[in-house]
mmCIF file as gemmi writes it, N, C-alpha and C atoms, coordinates in Angstrom:
data_model
loop_
_atom_site.group_PDB
_atom_site.id
_atom_site.type_symbol
_atom_site.label_atom_id
_atom_site.label_alt_id
_atom_site.label_comp_id
_atom_site.label_asym_id
_atom_site.label_entity_id
_atom_site.label_seq_id
_atom_site.pdbx_PDB_ins_code
_atom_site.Cartn_x
_atom_site.Cartn_y
_atom_site.Cartn_z
_atom_site.occupancy
_atom_site.B_iso_or_equiv
_atom_site.pdbx_formal_charge
_atom_site.auth_seq_id
_atom_site.auth_asym_id
_atom_site.pdbx_PDB_model_num
ATOM 1 N N . MET Axp A 1 ? -24.141 -10.663 23.744 1 0 ? 1 A 1
ATOM 2 C CA . MET Axp A 1 ? -23.875 -10.72 22.334 1 0 ? 1 A 1
ATOM 3 C C . MET Axp A 1 ? -24.329 -9.581 21.545 1 0 ? 1 A 1
ATOM 4 N N . LYS Axp A 2 ? -25.636 -9.156 21.533 1 0 ? 2 A 1
ATOM 5 C CA . LYS Axp A 2 ? -26.449 -8.218 21.586 1 0 ? 2 A 1
ATOM 6 C C . LYS Axp A 2 ? -25.49 -6.672 21.77 1 0 ? 2 A 1
ATOM 7 N N . GLN Axp A 3 ? -24.809 -6.568 22.816 1 0 ? 3 A 1
ATOM 8 C CA . GLN Axp A 3 ? -24.022 -5.802 22.568 1 0 ? 3 A 1
ATOM 9 C C . GLN Axp A 3 ? -22.884 -5.275 22.001 1 0 ? 3 A 1
ATOM 10 N N . HIS Axp A 4 ? -22.362 -6.19 21.731 1 0 ? 4 A 1
ATOM 11 C CA . HIS Axp A 4 ? -21.136 -6.31 20.396 1 0 ? 4 A 1
ATOM 12 C C . HIS Axp A 4 ? -21.72 -5.891 19.471 1 0 ? 4 A 1
ATOM 13 N N . LEU Axp A 5 ? -23.165 -6.157 18.697 1 0 ? 5 A 1
ATOM 14 C CA . LEU Axp A 5 ? -23.579 -5.906 17.591 1 0 ? 5 A 1
ATOM 15 C C . LEU Axp A 5 ? -23.918 -4.842 17.59 1 0 ? 5 A 1
ATOM 16 N N . LEU Axp A 6 ? -24.508 -4.383 18.694 1 0 ? 6 A 1
ATOM 17 C CA . LEU Axp A 6 ? -24.792 -2.645 18.614 1 0 ? 6 A 1
ATOM 18 C C . LEU Axp A 6 ? -23.519 -1.849 18.692 1 0 ? 6 A 1
ATOM 19 N N . ALA Axp A 7 ? -22.582 -2.442 19.166 1 0 ? 7 A 1
ATOM 20 C CA . ALA Axp A 7 ? -21.26 -1.367 19.299 1 0 ? 7 A 1
ATOM 21 C C . ALA Axp A 7 ? -21.013 -0.354 18.26 1 0 ? 7 A 1
ATOM 22 N N . LYS Axp A 8 ? -20.957 1.181 18.314 1 0 ? 8 A 1
ATOM 23 C CA . LYS Axp A 8 ? -20.86 1.767 17.08 1 0 ? 8 A 1
ATOM 24 C C . LYS Axp A 8 ? -19.519 1.477 17.021 1 0 ? 8 A 1
ATOM 25 N N . SER Axp A 9 ? -18.383 1.857 17.633 1 0 ? 9 A 1
ATOM 26 C CA . SER Axp A 9 ? -17.338 1.332 16.937 1 0 ? 9 A 1
ATOM 27 C C . SER Axp A 9 ? -16.654 0.137 16.409 1 0 ? 9 A 1
ATOM 28 N N . THR Axp A 10 ? -17.507 -1.043 16.508 1 0 ? 10 A 1
ATOM 29 C CA . THR Axp A 10 ? -17.456 -1.78 15.731 1 0 ? 10 A 1
ATOM 30 C C . THR Axp A 10 ? -17.756 -1.413 14.225 1 0 ? 10 A 1
ATOM 31 N N . TRP Axp A 11 ? -19.086 -1.056 14.061 1 0 ? 11 A 1
ATOM 32 C CA . TRP Axp A 11 ? -19.844 -0.538 12.763 1 0 ? 11 A 1
ATOM 33 C C . TRP Axp A 11 ? -19.017 0.546 11.909 1 0 ? 11 A 1
ATOM 34 N N . ILE Axp A 12 ? -17.986 1.349 12.902 1 0 ? 12 A 1
ATOM 35 C CA . ILE Axp A 12 ? -17.458 2.378 11.976 1 0 ? 12 A 1
ATOM 36 C C . ILE Axp A 12 ? -16.049 1.823 11.858 1 0 ? 12 A 1
ATOM 37 N N . ARG Axp A 13 ? -15.54 1.008 12.653 1 0 ? 13 A 1
ATOM 38 C CA . ARG Axp A 13 ? -14.172 0.11 11.8 1 0 ? 13 A 1
ATOM 39 C C . ARG Axp A 13 ? -14.937 -0.761 10.854 1 0 ? 13 A 1
ATOM 40 N N . GLY Axp A 14 ? -15.778 -1.072 10.726 1 0 ? 14 A 1
ATOM 41 C CA . GLY Axp A 14 ? -16.335 -1.605 9.627 1 0 ? 14 A 1
ATOM 42 C C . GLY Axp A 14 ? -16.47 -1.163 8.408 1 0 ? 14 A 1
ATOM 43 N N . PHE Axp A 15 ? -17.175 -0.039 8.24 1 0 ? 15 A 1
ATOM 44 C CA . PHE Axp A 15 ? -17.35 1.004 7.455 1 0 ? 15 A 1
ATOM 45 C C . PHE Axp A 15 ? -15.609 1.45 7.024 1 0 ? 15 A 1
ATOM 46 N N . PHE Axp A 16 ? -14.476 1.758 7.713 1 0 ? 16 A 1
ATOM 47 C CA . PHE Axp A 16 ? -13.509 2.304 7.205 1 0 ? 16 A 1
ATOM 48 C C . PHE Axp A 16 ? -12.712 0.909 6.248 1 0 ? 16 A 1
ATOM 49 N N . MET Axp A 17 ? -13.103 -0.431 6.976 1 0 ? 17 A 1
ATOM 50 C CA . MET Axp A 17 ? -12.612 -1.98 6.506 1 0 ? 17 A 1
ATOM 51 C C . MET Axp A 17 ? -12.987 -1.868 4.932 1 0 ? 17 A 1
ATOM 52 N N . LEU Axp A 18 ? -14.251 -1.274 4.767 1 0 ? 18 A 1
ATOM 53 C CA . LEU Axp A 18 ? -14.805 -1.23 3.227 1 0 ? 18 A 1
ATOM 54 C C . LEU Axp A 18 ? -13.907 -0.247 2.577 1 0 ? 18 A 1
ATOM 55 N N . ILE Axp A 19 ? -13.71 0.958 3.242 1 0 ? 19 A 1
ATOM 56 C CA . ILE Axp A 19 ? -13.11 1.773 2.252 1 0 ? 19 A 1
ATOM 57 C C . ILE Axp A 19 ? -11.685 1.222 2.004 1 0 ? 19 A 1
ATOM 58 N N . TYR Axp A 20 ? -11.323 0.77 2.859 1 0 ? 20 A 1
ATOM 59 C CA . TYR Axp A 20 ? -9.561 0.481 2.739 1 0 ? 20 A 1
ATOM 60 C C . TYR Axp A 20 ? -9.751 -0.779 2.15 1 0 ? 20 A 1
ATOM 61 N N . ALA Axp A 21 ? -10.527 -1.455 1.943 1 0 ? 21 A 1
ATOM 62 C CA . ALA Axp A 21 ? -10.809 -2.772 1.127 1 0 ? 21 A 1
ATOM 63 C C . ALA Axp A 21 ? -10.75 -2.335 -0.269 1 0 ? 21 A 1
ATOM 64 N N . PHE Axp A 22 ? -11.474 -1.19 -0.855 1 0 ? 22 A 1
ATOM 65 C CA . PHE Axp A 22 ? -11.655 -0.982 -1.834 1 0 ? 22 A 1
ATOM 66 C C . PHE Axp A 22 ? -10.15 0.436 -2.504 1 0 ? 22 A 1
ATOM 67 N N . LEU Axp A 23 ? -9.727 0.606 -1.68 1 0 ? 23 A 1
ATOM 68 C CA . LEU Axp A 23 ? -8.468 1.578 -1.775 1 0 ? 23 A 1
ATOM 69 C C . LEU Axp A 23 ? -7.151 0.209 -1.863 1 0 ? 23 A 1
ATOM 70 N N . TYR Axp A 24 ? -7.33 -0.928 -1.046 1 0 ? 24 A 1
ATOM 71 C CA . TYR Axp A 24 ? -6.373 -2.015 -1.807 1 0 ? 24 A 1
ATOM 72 C C . TYR Axp A 24 ? -6.552 -2.431 -2.963 1 0 ? 24 A 1
ATOM 73 N N . GLY Axp A 25 ? -7.738 -2.519 -3.336 1 0 ? 25 A 1
ATOM 74 C CA . GLY Axp A 25 ? -7.861 -3.313 -4.871 1 0 ? 25 A 1
ATOM 75 C C . GLY Axp A 25 ? -7.223 -1.977 -5.597 1 0 ? 25 A 1
ATOM 76 N N . VAL Axp A 26 ? -7.671 -0.535 -5.665 1 0 ? 26 A 1
ATOM 77 C CA . VAL Axp A 26 ? -6.709 0.205 -6.543 1 0 ? 26 A 1
ATOM 78 C C . VAL Axp A 26 ? -4.851 -0.061 -6.597 1 0 ? 26 A 1
ATOM 79 N N . ALA Axp A 27 ? -4.672 -0.207 -5.198 1 0 ? 27 A 1
ATOM 80 C CA . ALA Axp A 27 ? -3.184 -0.165 -4.839 1 0 ? 27 A 1
ATOM 81 C C . ALA Axp A 27 ? -2.762 -1.274 -5.56 1 0 ? 27 A 1
ATOM 82 N N . ARG Axp A 28 ? -3.474 -2.309 -5.892 1 0 ? 28 A 1
ATOM 83 C CA . ARG Axp A 28 ? -2.886 -3.641 -6.625 1 0 ? 28 A 1
ATOM 84 C C . ARG Axp A 28 ? -3.025 -3.313 -8.204 1 0 ? 28 A 1
ATOM 85 N N . ILE Axp A 29 ? -4.057 -2.861 -8.514 1 0 ? 29 A 1
ATOM 86 C CA . ILE Axp A 29 ? -4.342 -2.27 -10.045 1 0 ? 29 A 1
ATOM 87 C C . ILE Axp A 29 ? -2.713 -1.305 -10.526 1 0 ? 29 A 1
ATOM 88 N N . VAL Axp A 30 ? -2.499 -0.585 -9.433 1 0 ? 30 A 1
ATOM 89 C CA . VAL Axp A 30 ? -1.358 0.787 -9.587 1 0 ? 30 A 1
ATOM 90 C C . VAL Axp A 30 ? -0.122 -0.296 -9.174 1 0 ? 30 A 1
ATOM 91 N N . ILE Axp A 31 ? 0.176 -0.796 -8.65 1 0 ? 31 A 1
ATOM 92 C CA . ILE Axp A 31 ? 1.392 -1.884 -8.231 1 0 ? 31 A 1
ATOM 93 C C . ILE Axp A 31 ? 1.431 -2.5 -9.762 1 0 ? 31 A 1
ATOM 94 N N . THR Axp A 32 ? 0.636 -3.093 -10.402 1 0 ? 32 A 1
ATOM 95 C CA . THR Axp A 32 ? 0.754 -4.295 -11.732 1 0 ? 32 A 1
ATOM 96 C C . THR Axp A 32 ? 1.317 -3.124 -12.78 1 0 ? 32 A 1
ATOM 97 N N . ALA Axp A 33 ? 0.797 -1.633 -12.485 1 0 ? 33 A 1
ATOM 98 C CA . ALA Axp A 33 ? 1.522 -0.512 -13.419 1 0 ? 33 A 1
ATOM 99 C C . ALA Axp A 33 ? 2.746 -0.43 -13.354 1 0 ? 33 A 1
ATOM 100 N N . VAL Axp A 34 ? 2.864 -0.299 -12.059 1 0 ? 34 A 1
ATOM 101 C CA . VAL Axp A 34 ? 4.334 0.12 -11.751 1 0 ? 34 A 1
ATOM 102 C C . VAL Axp A 34 ? 5.499 -0.895 -12.042 1 0 ? 34 A 1
ATOM 103 N N . VAL Axp A 35 ? 4.804 -2.464 -11.928 1 0 ? 35 A 1
ATOM 104 C CA . VAL Axp A 35 ? 5.633 -3.597 -12.6 1 0 ? 35 A 1
ATOM 105 C C . VAL Axp A 35 ? 5.934 -3.467 -14.277 1 0 ? 35 A 1
ATOM 106 N N . LEU Axp A 36 ? 4.731 -3.293 -14.488 1 0 ? 36 A 1
ATOM 107 C CA . LEU Axp A 36 ? 4.861 -3.559 -16.004 1 0 ? 36 A 1
ATOM 108 C C . LEU Axp A 36 ? 5.716 -2.047 -16.496 1 0 ? 36 A 1
ATOM 109 N N . PHE Axp A 37 ? 5.611 -1.339 -15.947 1 0 ? 37 A 1
ATOM 110 C CA . PHE Axp A 37 ? 6.653 0.17 -16.717 1 0 ? 37 A 1
ATOM 111 C C . PHE Axp A 37 ? 7.441 0.097 -16.151 1 0 ? 37 A 1
ATOM 112 N N . GLN Axp A 38 ? 8.332 -0.691 -14.813 1 0 ? 38 A 1
ATOM 113 C CA . GLN Axp A 38 ? 9.558 -1.056 -14.564 1 0 ? 38 A 1
ATOM 114 C C . GLN Axp A 38 ? 10.039 -1.887 -15.346 1 0 ? 38 A 1
ATOM 115 N N . PHE Axp A 39 ? 9.373 -3.243 -15.688 1 0 ? 39 A 1
ATOM 116 C CA . PHE Axp A 39 ? 9.936 -4.089 -16.867 1 0 ? 39 A 1
ATOM 117 C C . PHE Axp A 39 ? 10.152 -3.697 -18.343 1 0 ? 39 A 1
ATOM 118 N N . GLY Axp A 40 ? 9.218 -2.636 -18.519 1 0 ? 40 A 1
ATOM 119 C CA . GLY Axp A 40 ? 9.302 -1.986 -19.91 1 0 ? 40 A 1
ATOM 120 C C . GLY Axp A 40 ? 10.567 -1.009 -20.076 1 0 ? 40 A 1
ATOM 121 N N . ALA Axp A 41 ? 11.01 -0.207 -18.982 1 0 ? 41 A 1
ATOM 122 C CA . ALA Axp A 41 ? 12.037 0.746 -18.688 1 0 ? 41 A 1
ATOM 123 C C . ALA Axp A 41 ? 13.072 -0.411 -18.615 1 0 ? 41 A 1
ATOM 124 N N . MET Axp A 42 ? 12.988 -1.54 -18.105 1 0 ? 42 A 1
ATOM 125 C CA . MET Axp A 42 ? 14.122 -2.542 -18.143 1 0 ? 42 A 1
ATOM 126 C C . MET Axp A 42 ? 14.964 -2.829 -19.106 1 0 ? 42 A 1
ATOM 127 N N . LEU Axp A 43 ? 13.816 -3.251 -20.058 1 0 ? 43 A 1
ATOM 128 C CA . LEU Axp A 43 ? 13.93 -3.994 -21.089 1 0 ? 43 A 1
ATOM 129 C C . LEU Axp A 43 ? 14.503 -2.74 -22.325 1 0 ? 43 A 1
ATOM 130 N N . LEU Axp A 44 ? 13.805 -1.513 -22.312 1 0 ? 44 A 1
ATOM 131 C CA . LEU Axp A 44 ? 14.038 -0.66 -23.189 1 0 ? 44 A 1
ATOM 132 C C . LEU Axp A 44 ? 15.348 0.134 -22.696 1 0 ? 44 A 1
ATOM 133 N N . THR Axp A 45 ? 15.529 0.211 -21.752 1 0 ? 45 A 1
ATOM 134 C CA . THR Axp A 45 ? 17.074 1.404 -21.157 1 0 ? 45 A 1
ATOM 135 C C . THR Axp A 45 ? 17.984 0.48 -20.215 1 0 ? 45 A 1
ATOM 136 N N . GLY Axp A 46 ? 17.554 -0.673 -20.102 1 0 ? 46 A 1
ATOM 137 C CA . GLY Axp A 46 ? 18.849 -1.24 -19.116 1 0 ? 46 A 1
ATOM 138 C C . GLY Axp A 46 ? 18.83 -1.102 -17.671 1 0 ? 46 A 1
ATOM 139 N N . HIS Axp A 47 ? 18.212 0.071 -17.387 1 0 ? 47 A 1
ATOM 140 C CA . HIS Axp A 47 ? 18.2 0.912 -16.144 1 0 ? 47 A 1
ATOM 141 C C . HIS Axp A 47 ? 16.489 0.906 -15.462 1 0 ? 47 A 1
ATOM 142 N N . LEU Axp A 48 ? 16.346 0.735 -14.137 1 0 ? 48 A 1
ATOM 143 C CA . LEU Axp A 48 ? 15.528 0.835 -13.535 1 0 ? 48 A 1
ATOM 144 C C . LEU Axp A 48 ? 14.917 2.187 -13.622 1 0 ? 48 A 1
ATOM 145 N N . ASN Axp A 49 ? 13.789 2.74 -13.337 1 0 ? 49 A 1
ATOM 146 C CA . ASN Axp A 49 ? 13.11 4.046 -13.638 1 0 ? 49 A 1
ATOM 147 C C . ASN Axp A 49 ? 13.313 4.244 -11.679 1 0 ? 49 A 1
ATOM 148 N N . GLU Axp A 50 ? 14.234 5.274 -11.109 1 0 ? 50 A 1
ATOM 149 C CA . GLU Axp A 50 ? 14.559 5.493 -9.498 1 0 ? 50 A 1
ATOM 150 C C . GLU Axp A 50 ? 13.323 6.015 -9.066 1 0 ? 50 A 1
ATOM 151 N N . ARG Axp A 51 ? 12.577 6.68 -9.947 1 0 ? 51 A 1
ATOM 152 C CA . ARG Axp A 51 ? 11.322 7.485 -9.026 1 0 ? 51 A 1
ATOM 153 C C . ARG Axp A 51 ? 10.551 6.278 -8.84 1 0 ? 51 A 1
ATOM 154 N N . LEU Axp A 52 ? 10.251 6.106 -9.86 1 0 ? 52 A 1
ATOM 155 C CA . LEU Axp A 52 ? 9.32 4.474 -9.981 1 0 ? 52 A 1
ATOM 156 C C . LEU Axp A 52 ? 9.69 3.494 -8.732 1 0 ? 52 A 1
ATOM 157 N N . LEU Axp A 53 ? 10.727 3.269 -8.757 1 0 ? 53 A 1
ATOM 158 C CA . LEU Axp A 53 ? 11.129 2.429 -7.405 1 0 ? 53 A 1
ATOM 159 C C . LEU Axp A 53 ? 11.335 2.748 -6.367 1 0 ? 53 A 1
ATOM 160 N N . SER Axp A 54 ? 11.076 4.589 -5.839 1 0 ? 54 A 1
ATOM 161 C CA . SER Axp A 54 ? 11.138 4.711 -4.777 1 0 ? 54 A 1
ATOM 162 C C . SER Axp A 54 ? 9.305 4.46 -4.36 1 0 ? 54 A 1
ATOM 163 N N . PHE Axp A 55 ? 8.404 5.079 -5.743 1 0 ? 55 A 1
ATOM 164 C CA . PHE Axp A 55 ? 6.924 5.005 -5.619 1 0 ? 55 A 1
ATOM 165 C C . PHE Axp A 55 ? 6.595 3.369 -5.362 1 0 ? 55 A 1
ATOM 166 N N . GLY Axp A 56 ? 7.105 2.729 -5.809 1 0 ? 56 A 1
ATOM 167 C CA . GLY Axp A 56 ? 6.873 1.368 -5.78 1 0 ? 56 A 1
ATOM 168 C C . GLY Axp A 56 ? 6.998 0.513 -4.626 1 0 ? 56 A 1
ATOM 169 N N . GLN Axp A 57 ? 8.128 1.433 -3.72 1 0 ? 57 A 1
ATOM 170 C CA . GLN Axp A 57 ? 8.41 0.75 -2.142 1 0 ? 57 A 1
ATOM 171 C C . GLN Axp A 57 ? 6.984 1.374 -1.359 1 0 ? 57 A 1
ATOM 172 N N . SER Axp A 58 ? 7.072 2.488 -1.521 1 0 ? 58 A 1
ATOM 173 C CA . SER Axp A 58 ? 5.668 3.165 -0.626 1 0 ? 58 A 1
ATOM 174 C C . SER Axp A 58 ? 4.597 2.492 -1.373 1 0 ? 58 A 1
ATOM 175 N N . LEU Axp A 59 ? 4.488 2.213 -1.833 1 0 ? 59 A 1
ATOM 176 C CA . LEU Axp A 59 ? 3.126 1.768 -2.541 1 0 ? 59 A 1
ATOM 177 C C . LEU Axp A 59 ? 2.804 0.356 -1.715 1 0 ? 59 A 1
ATOM 178 N N . SER Axp A 60 ? 3.794 -0.503 -1.612 1 0 ? 60 A 1
ATOM 179 C CA . SER Axp A 60 ? 3.928 -2.043 -1.456 1 0 ? 60 A 1
ATOM 180 C C . SER Axp A 60 ? 3.618 -1.809 0.476 1 0 ? 60 A 1
ATOM 181 N N . LEU Axp A 61 ? 4.529 -0.653 0.947 1 0 ? 61 A 1
ATOM 182 C CA . LEU Axp A 61 ? 4.269 -0.447 2.373 1 0 ? 61 A 1
ATOM 183 C C . LEU Axp A 61 ? 2.506 -0.058 2.668 1 0 ? 61 A 1
ATOM 184 N N . TYR Axp A 62 ? 2.33 0.683 1.589 1 0 ? 62 A 1
ATOM 185 C CA . TYR Axp A 62 ? 0.985 1.235 2.068 1 0 ? 62 A 1
ATOM 186 C C . TYR Axp A 62 ? -0.294 -0.208 1.801 1 0 ? 62 A 1
ATOM 187 N N . SER Axp A 63 ? 0.279 -0.787 0.99 1 0 ? 63 A 1
ATOM 188 C CA . SER Axp A 63 ? -0.499 -2.216 0.64 1 0 ? 63 A 1
ATOM 189 C C . SER Axp A 63 ? -0.782 -3.001 2.08 1 0 ? 63 A 1
ATOM 190 N N . TYR Axp A 64 ? 0.795 -3.024 2.814 1 0 ? 64 A 1
ATOM 191 C CA . TYR Axp A 64 ? 0.942 -3.338 3.833 1 0 ? 64 A 1
ATOM 192 C C . TYR Axp A 64 ? -0.006 -2.876 4.883 1 0 ? 64 A 1
ATOM 193 N N . GLN Axp A 65 ? 0.407 -1.672 5.002 1 0 ? 65 A 1
ATOM 194 C CA . GLN Axp A 65 ? -0.467 -1.036 5.91 1 0 ? 65 A 1
ATOM 195 C C . GLN Axp A 65 ? -1.938 -1.345 5.922 1 0 ? 65 A 1
ATOM 196 N N . ILE Axp A 66 ? -2.743 -1.726 4.769 1 0 ? 66 A 1
ATOM 197 C CA . ILE Axp A 66 ? -3.723 -1.76 4.512 1 0 ? 66 A 1
ATOM 198 C C . ILE Axp A 66 ? -4.381 -3.181 5.643 1 0 ? 66 A 1
ATOM 199 N N . ILE Axp A 67 ? -3.348 -3.996 4.604 1 0 ? 67 A 1
ATOM 200 C CA . ILE Axp A 67 ? -3.704 -5.228 5.214 1 0 ? 67 A 1
ATOM 201 C C . ILE Axp A 67 ? -3.588 -5.426 6.545 1 0 ? 67 A 1
ATOM 202 N N . ARG Axp A 68 ? -2.583 -4.867 7.422 1 0 ? 68 A 1
ATOM 203 C CA . ARG Axp A 68 ? -2.478 -4.753 8.746 1 0 ? 68 A 1
ATOM 204 C C . ARG Axp A 68 ? -3.356 -4.369 9.631 1 0 ? 68 A 1
ATOM 205 N N . TYR Axp A 69 ? -4.328 -3.237 8.807 1 0 ? 69 A 1
ATOM 206 C CA . TYR Axp A 69 ? -5.584 -2.461 9.832 1 0 ? 69 A 1
ATOM 207 C C . TYR Axp A 69 ? -6.885 -3.297 9.686 1 0 ? 69 A 1
ATOM 208 N N . MET Axp A 70 ? -7.109 -4.129 8.231 1 0 ? 70 A 1
ATOM 209 C CA . MET Axp A 70 ? -7.987 -4.964 8.094 1 0 ? 70 A 1
ATOM 210 C C . MET Axp A 70 ? -8.2 -6.163 8.803 1 0 ? 70 A 1
ATOM 211 N N . THR Axp A 71 ? -7.145 -6.768 9.065 1 0 ? 71 A 1
ATOM 212 C CA . THR Axp A 71 ? -6.852 -7.993 10.063 1 0 ? 71 A 1
ATOM 213 C C . THR Axp A 71 ? -7.038 -7.552 11.497 1 0 ? 71 A 1
ATOM 214 N N . TYR Axp A 72 ? -7.134 -6.29 11.946 1 0 ? 72 A 1
ATOM 215 C CA . TYR Axp A 72 ? -7.24 -5.986 13.338 1 0 ? 72 A 1
ATOM 216 C C . TYR Axp A 72 ? -5.443 -6.14 13.949 1 0 ? 72 A 1
ATOM 217 N N . ASN Axp A 73 ? -4.495 -5.819 13.216 1 0 ? 73 A 1
ATOM 218 C CA . ASN Axp A 73 ? -3.38 -6.097 13.557 1 0 ? 73 A 1
ATOM 219 C C . ASN Axp A 73 ? -2.487 -4.706 13.877 1 0 ? 73 A 1
ATOM 220 N N . THR Axp A 74 ? -3.413 -3.829 13.754 1 0 ? 74 A 1
ATOM 221 C CA . THR Axp A 74 ? -3.277 -2.25 14.093 1 0 ? 74 A 1
ATOM 222 C C . THR Axp A 74 ? -4.349 -1.662 14.058 1 0 ? 74 A 1
ATOM 223 N N . GLU Axp A 75 ? -4.466 -0.793 14.838 1 0 ? 75 A 1
ATOM 224 C CA . GLU Axp A 75 ? -5.899 0.612 14.926 1 0 ? 75 A 1
ATOM 225 C C . GLU Axp A 75 ? -5.164 1.752 14.068 1 0 ? 75 A 1
ATOM 226 N N . GLU Axp A 76 ? -4.115 1.773 13.647 1 0 ? 76 A 1
ATOM 227 C CA . GLU Axp A 76 ? -3.715 3.076 12.69 1 0 ? 76 A 1
ATOM 228 C C . GLU Axp A 76 ? -4.393 2.786 11.41 1 0 ? 76 A 1
ATOM 229 N N . LYS Axp A 77 ? -5.212 4.192 11.422 1 0 ? 77 A 1
ATOM 230 C CA . LYS Axp A 77 ? -5.469 4.121 10.009 1 0 ? 77 A 1
ATOM 231 C C . LYS Axp A 77 ? -4.536 4.332 9.095 1 0 ? 77 A 1
ATOM 232 N N . PRO Axp A 78 ? -4.346 3.643 7.754 1 0 ? 78 A 1
ATOM 233 C CA . PRO Axp A 78 ? -3.569 4.314 6.65 1 0 ? 78 A 1
ATOM 234 C C . PRO Axp A 78 ? -4.302 5.127 6.041 1 0 ? 78 A 1
ATOM 235 N N . PHE Axp A 79 ? -2.954 5.897 4.881 1 0 ? 79 A 1
ATOM 236 C CA . PHE Axp A 79 ? -3.614 6.889 4.099 1 0 ? 79 A 1
ATOM 237 C C . PHE Axp A 79 ? -4.735 6.724 3.598 1 0 ? 79 A 1
ATOM 238 N N . PRO Axp A 80 ? -6.301 7.788 3.095 1 0 ? 80 A 1
ATOM 239 C CA . PRO Axp A 80 ? -5.837 9.182 3.682 1 0 ? 80 A 1
ATOM 240 C C . PRO Axp A 80 ? -5.938 9.701 5.039 1 0 ? 80 A 1
ATOM 241 N N . LEU Axp A 81 ? -6.369 8.934 5.989 1 0 ? 81 A 1
ATOM 242 C CA . LEU Axp A 81 ? -6.244 9.122 7.143 1 0 ? 81 A 1
ATOM 243 C C . LEU Axp A 81 ? -5.062 9.689 7.928 1 0 ? 81 A 1
ATOM 244 N N . GLY Axp A 82 ? -4.178 8.683 7.786 1 0 ? 82 A 1
ATOM 245 C CA . GLY Axp A 82 ? -3.038 8.477 8.223 1 0 ? 82 A 1
ATOM 246 C C . GLY Axp A 82 ? -1.691 8.945 6.901 1 0 ? 82 A 1
ATOM 247 N N . PRO Axp A 83 ? -0.463 9.384 7.332 1 0 ? 83 A 1
ATOM 248 C CA . PRO Axp A 83 ? 0.266 9.854 6.492 1 0 ? 83 A 1
ATOM 249 C C . PRO Axp A 83 ? 0.977 8.69 5.585 1 0 ? 83 A 1
ATOM 250 N N . TRP Axp A 84 ? 0.884 9.16 4.245 1 0 ? 84 A 1
ATOM 251 C CA . TRP Axp A 84 ? 1.388 8.273 3.286 1 0 ? 84 A 1
ATOM 252 C C . TRP Axp A 84 ? 2.729 7.665 3.599 1 0 ? 84 A 1
ATOM 253 N N . PRO Axp A 85 ? 3.404 6.23 3.523 1 0 ? 85 A 1
ATOM 254 C CA . PRO Axp A 85 ? 4.462 5.81 4.121 1 0 ? 85 A 1
ATOM 255 C C . PRO Axp A 85 ? 5.584 6.382 3.12 1 0 ? 85 A 1
ATOM 256 N N . ALA Axp A 86 ? 6.486 6.661 3.615 1 0 ? 86 A 1
ATOM 257 C CA . ALA Axp A 86 ? 8.178 7.178 3.151 1 0 ? 86 A 1
ATOM 258 C C . ALA Axp A 86 ? 8.509 5.727 2.898 1 0 ? 86 A 1
ATOM 259 N N . SER Axp A 87 ? 9.256 5.747 1.832 1 0 ? 87 A 1
ATOM 260 C CA . SER Axp A 87 ? 9.805 4.613 1.033 1 0 ? 87 A 1
ATOM 261 C C . SER Axp A 87 ? 11.611 4.301 2.119 1 0 ? 87 A 1
ATOM 262 N N . SER Axp A 88 ? 11.382 3.515 2.741 1 0 ? 88 A 1
ATOM 263 C CA . SER Axp A 88 ? 12.189 3.585 3.474 1 0 ? 88 A 1
ATOM 264 C C . SER Axp A 88 ? 13.458 3.062 3.114 1 0 ? 88 A 1
ATOM 265 N N . ALA Axp A 89 ? 13.661 2.325 1.91 1 0 ? 89 A 1
ATOM 266 C CA . ALA Axp A 89 ? 14.897 1.58 1.719 1 0 ? 89 A 1
ATOM 267 C C . ALA Axp A 89 ? 15.382 2.523 0.632 1 0 ? 89 A 1
ATOM 268 N N . SER Axp A 90 ? 16.645 2.891 0.718 1 0 ? 90 A 1
ATOM 269 C CA . SER Axp A 90 ? 17.061 3.773 -0.168 1 0 ? 90 A 1
ATOM 270 C C . SER Axp A 90 ? 17.071 3.267 -1.828 1 0 ? 90 A 1
ATOM 271 N N . VAL Axp A 91 ? 17.006 4.213 -2.44 1 0 ? 91 A 1
ATOM 272 C CA . VAL Axp A 91 ? 17.093 3.6 -3.849 1 0 ? 91 A 1
ATOM 273 C C . VAL Axp A 91 ? 18.392 3.161 -4.441 1 0 ? 91 A 1
ATOM 274 N N . GLU Axp A 92 ? 19.464 3.637 -3.862 1 0 ? 92 A 1
ATOM 275 C CA . GLU Axp A 92 ? 20.647 3.367 -4.325 1 0 ? 92 A 1
ATOM 276 C C . GLU Axp A 92 ? 20.85 1.647 -3.535 1 0 ? 92 A 1
ATOM 277 N N . SER Axp A 93 ? 20.56 1.546 -2.845 1 0 ? 93 A 1
ATOM 278 C CA . SER Axp A 93 ? 20.52 0.395 -2.012 1 0 ? 93 A 1
ATOM 279 C C . SER Axp A 93 ? 19.947 -0.976 -3.15 1 0 ? 93 A 1
ATOM 280 N N . LEU Axp A 94 ? 18.941 -0.634 -3.645 1 0 ? 94 A 1
ATOM 281 C CA . LEU Axp A 94 ? 17.886 -1.333 -4.178 1 0 ? 94 A 1
ATOM 282 C C . LEU Axp A 94 ? 18.374 -1.46 -6.185 1 0 ? 94 A 1
ATOM 283 N N . ARG Axp A 95 ? 19.084 -0.375 -6.205 1 0 ? 95 A 1
ATOM 284 C CA . ARG Axp A 95 ? 19.722 -0.362 -7.588 1 0 ? 95 A 1
ATOM 285 C C . ARG Axp A 95 ? 21.301 -1.389 -7.487 1 0 ? 95 A 1
ATOM 286 N N . GLY Axp A 96 ? 21.421 -2.046 -6.493 1 0 ? 96 A 1
ATOM 287 C CA . GLY Axp A 96 ? 22.398 -2.835 -6.628 1 0 ? 96 A 1
ATOM 288 C C . GLY Axp A 96 ? 21.896 -4.345 -7.004 1 0 ? 96 A 1
ATOM 289 N N . ARG Axp A 97 ? 20.525 -4.622 -7.408 1 0 ? 97 A 1
ATOM 290 C CA . ARG Axp A 97 ? 19.775 -5.294 -8.24 1 0 ? 97 A 1
ATOM 291 C C . ARG Axp A 97 ? 19.93 -5.464 -9.617 1 0 ? 97 A 1
ATOM 292 N N . GLU Axp A 98 ? 20.521 -4.947 -10.099 1 0 ? 98 A 1
ATOM 293 C CA . GLU Axp A 98 ? 20.032 -4.586 -11.528 1 0 ? 98 A 1
ATOM 294 C C . GLU Axp A 98 ? 20.939 -5.682 -12.265 1 0 ? 98 A 1
């Protein structure tokens, strides 16, 4: 047990998990803003904001990456130590939901 408590790699991961927990909280706030802006755009114009749609998709993927890292389902570190996730769904395919 002492060996596990003193393992440097475990403490380094714990440090990164604290950073990613903070970034996840920031991402949740930004997601809320995206939701509100998209809803407002739909109310006012009747159309979704395509740039915001793409950003929302990549932000949700980023949140998913953080959760996977923090739950030990992956060793890949999300942004800013890894690449920002690209939106995998095309905006055109998402527009069909309007």
